[in-house]
C-alpha positions as a printed Julia matrix, in Angstrom:
160×3 Matrix{Float64}:
  87.42  122.95  108.93
  87.09  120.39  106.1
  89.34  117.88  105.17
  87.88  117.31  101.44
  90.42  119.96  100.36
  92.32  118.36   98.0
  92.78  117.62   94.65
  94.52  114.19   94.15
  94.76  111.57   90.99
  92.37  108.79   90.7
  94.22  105.52   89.43
  93.18  106.58   86.12
  95.18  109.74   86.38
  92.7   112.23   86.67
  92.14  114.56   89.38
  89.39  114.41   91.62
  88.62  117.39   93.66
  87.75  116.08   97.27
  85.31  118.85   97.66
  83.05  117.24   95.39
  82.1   114.75   97.9
  81.03  117.56  100.36
  77.87  117.41  102.14
  78.09  113.26  101.76
  79.48  110.63  104.6
  83.07  109.84  103.69
  85.09  106.76  105.17
  88.67  107.34  104.19
  91.19  104.16  104.0
  94.43  103.36  103.27
  95.01   99.87  101.32
  97.2    97.22  100.08
  96.66   94.08   97.55
  98.99   92.29   99.25
  97.67   92.49  103.24
  96.09   90.11  105.67
  93.77   92.71  105.7
  93.07   92.73  101.83
  90.3    90.62  101.65
  88.03   94.18  103.69
  87.74   95.82  100.34
  84.83   93.52  100.26
  83.04   95.09  103.34
  84.36   98.39  102.24
  82.68   97.39   98.77
  79.75   96.03  100.81
  78.96   99.23  102.75
  79.0   101.6    99.79
  76.55   99.62   97.88
  74.27   99.69  100.86
  74.68  103.55  101.16
  75.93  105.0    98.86
  72.5   106.28   97.6
  71.94  107.62  101.22
  75.37  109.86  100.69
  78.22  107.54  101.46
  81.48  107.58   99.71
  84.43  105.0   100.21
  87.69  106.64   98.76
  90.48  104.29   98.85
  94.51  104.99   99.11
  97.06  102.46   97.93
 100.43  102.88   99.68
 103.06  100.7   100.26
 104.75  102.21  103.65
 103.62   98.65  105.1
 105.46   95.83  104.23
 105.97   96.45  100.94
 102.03   94.87  100.13
 101.21   97.35   97.59
 103.8    97.6    94.6
 102.02   97.35   91.99
 101.09  100.58   89.39
  97.63  102.11   88.81
  96.67   99.29   86.63
  97.32   96.44   88.44
  96.12   97.68   91.53
  92.64   99.2    89.98
  92.78   95.53   87.77
  93.38   93.84   91.0
  90.29   95.56   93.01
  87.98   94.98   90.49
  88.47   91.47   89.35
  89.26   89.97   93.23
  86.45   92.51   95.5
  84.12   94.41   92.42
  85.66   97.47   93.59
  83.6   100.15   92.52
  84.3   103.01   95.19
  87.11  105.69   94.02
  90.58  104.56   94.1
  93.18  106.76   94.11
  96.75  106.84   93.48
  99.3   104.85   95.37
 100.37  108.09   97.93
 102.56  107.86  101.01
 100.52  108.23  105.04
 103.47  108.49  107.07
 106.58  110.18  106.59
 108.63  113.16  105.6
 106.29  112.48  102.11
 102.83  112.02  103.39
  99.92  113.1   101.51
  98.39  116.22  103.22
  95.19  114.81  103.35
  97.04  112.4   105.64
  98.8   115.03  107.48
  95.34  116.38  108.39
  93.62  113.27  109.03
  96.41  112.13  111.75
  96.11  115.43  113.79
  92.3   115.52  113.18
  92.23  111.9   114.63
  95.22  110.93  116.57
  95.42  107.12  117.18
  95.61  105.22  120.37
  97.69  107.17  123.33
  97.47  109.94  120.76
 100.16  108.69  118.28
  99.56  110.38  114.82
 101.56  107.44  113.01
  99.13  104.94  110.87
 100.29  101.87  112.16
  98.97   99.73  108.68
  97.03   99.24  105.95
  93.44   99.59  106.54
  93.07  102.07  108.8
  89.7   104.02  108.39
  88.38  107.68  108.93
  85.14  108.64  109.27
  83.95  112.09  108.05
  80.56  113.86  108.22
  78.95  115.97  105.67
  81.36  118.76  106.65
  84.11  117.28  105.92
  84.75  116.48  109.93
  86.42  113.54  111.48
  84.28  111.7   113.1
  86.06  108.56  114.22
  89.35  106.64  113.14
  89.17  103.05  113.31
  92.04  100.7   113.71
  92.82   98.53  110.71
  91.59   95.59  112.4
  88.42   96.9   112.57
  85.93   95.22  110.18
  84.24   97.53  107.67
  80.98   96.01  108.84
  81.6    97.1   112.66
  81.85  100.51  111.15
  78.05  100.48  109.72
  76.17  101.89  112.9
  78.31  104.73  112.79
  78.24  105.19  109.19
  74.08  104.7   109.78
  74.38  107.48  112.63
  76.25  109.93  110.69
  74.3   109.65  107.65
  70.86  110.2   109.91
  73.0   113.73  110.67
């Protein structure tokens, strides 16, 4: 079953149907502007630029649940990502990834790919999920996993 069966608001407020990304390899990341892992935006943008023409989509989902490291509004988040890291991949409105108000997309991601020792919770900002062209989770990556360390998995997924 595809995890891309959701419609979610972009930072612009425009609704984006994730089904539009069906047939692409998708890297989903919960992000924050004031986190020790925030420089990963640079690596994520590099992967996006290198592989977008081959079918990679990177989707950023700002979240303020970890140390209140994403307190800005949509305009502030977008400006920060563009100014500091040149982010050009889609960035969505701020969401919750854990708890009762967790976005349904993240409820499904956590169910499909539990973390270490079967834990379902997202531990911190910049947890990453790689989905294949059918919208199924291939792998979940810890926040400490650098984007460049996912390159081989992305290449393998793009190769089919």
